[in-house]
Every structure is written in structure tokens, then in C-alpha cells.
N, C-alpha and C positions, 0 to 999 in steps of 0.2 A: 493509538492515541489520536484523538480528533480535536481540532481547535475551531473556534468561530472567529471570523473577521467581520467587523462592522464597517461599512463604507461611510462616506461623508453624508449621505442621505439617510442614514440610519438603518439601511437594509443589512441584514446579517447573512453571512454565507458560512457554511461548514466546510472546512478544508479536508481533502482526502489524504494528502501526502503527509504521513506521520514523520518522515525524516525531515521534510521541510519545516514542519512545526518545531522540531527540536532545534534546528538552526535558528529559527525565529526566537525561540525561548532563550537560547544561549546569548543571542544578540541583545535581547531585552534585559537580561540579567547584567550584562557587561555595561550597557549604556544607560539603562534606566528609562529609555524612551519606549513609547508604545505605538507611535504613529509611523506607518510604512506605506509605500506605494506598491501595489501588487498588480501584476499582469497574470492572466491565466485563462482557463476555460472551464466549462462545466462538462463533466463526463456524461456518457450516455445521451448524446445529442442534446445536451442542455438540460436534461432532467436529473442528472446525477449531482454529485458533490463537486465543489470547486477545486481544481488542480492548479496551484500556483506555478507559473513558469518562470517568473522573474520578480524578485522583491528587492526594493531599495529603500533605504531609510530616508527620512525627510531631509537629511543633509547630503544625500547623494551616494552614500556608501552601499555597495552591493551586499545584500544579506543572503539571497538565494540566487544562484546563477542559472541561466537557461540550459547550459550544457549539463550541469548536474541533474537538473530536473528531467531533461530528456533521457539521460541514462537511467534514472529511476523509473520513469514511465516505461521504457523499453524492457527493463527487467521485470516489472510487474505484469507486463503483457506476454511474457515468455511462458506459454502454457506447456510447451514441449518438455522443458526441464521439470516442471512441477508434475506433469503427468507421468513422466518416466520415473521420477523418484517415488511417486505414489504406487505405481504398479510394481516396481522392484521391492518396495517395502511390504506390500500386501501379498504378493505372489507366494512367498514361503508359507504364510499362514493358510492360504488356500490349499496348498499342496499337503500340508499337515492335516487339515480338516478332511480333505478328500481321502487321504490315506486312512484316517480313523473311520470314516464312513465305510470304506472297503472292508476293513477289519471287522466292523460290527456286522455288516451284511454277511460276511463269511462265517462269523460266529453263530448268528441266528439261522443260518442256512437259507437265506433268501436269494 
């Protein structure tokens, strides 16, 4: 899920953080307000999407916290878990395929 935020000058930015977007949508549904103040940065050295780090409403209520966004960013950057899961998921299929290749080679006498 991707959302777009428009600043006071009319520039629009696409948000990267899907979970932060959900928090914003829940807040918008509850309050009916659409104006927020957001702090954040652009990923990929300024060429990527906007990652909000802190969002408050126009009346000063915190909508998205810095701590929560930091945790989400750290989880999304954790490649070791993703790679480990991927390899553990794919390895059995490779073993099955290699076993079938061995059987076929043995059957055709190669």
C-alpha cells in the first residue's frame, strides 16, 4: 500500500512505509482531519520514496512515533532473516530436483 502526501507548496511525495500509512488512515477516519505535519527522509540517498519518521496532527497529537518508525525501518533492512528464510524454503526443492536429475541420468545411462 502506497500513499501520497502533498506539502503546503503543492509538491507531492509518495510514502514508502505501508504501516505508517495505515496509522494515518486510521487517524483520518477517527478524526475526519486530513492535515498533518510530517518529518522524514528520502530513501536511496534522496532519490527514493519518502519515509516518514514522525507525524503529528495539526492540533499536536502524535500520529506516527519516531520509535515505531525506527523499528519498522530496522526490520525492513534485516536481510539476514529474509535470506535465511528464502534459502531454507528453496533448498528442499533444489534437493528434490537434483535427485530427479540423478535418477533420470541413471535411467538413460548417461
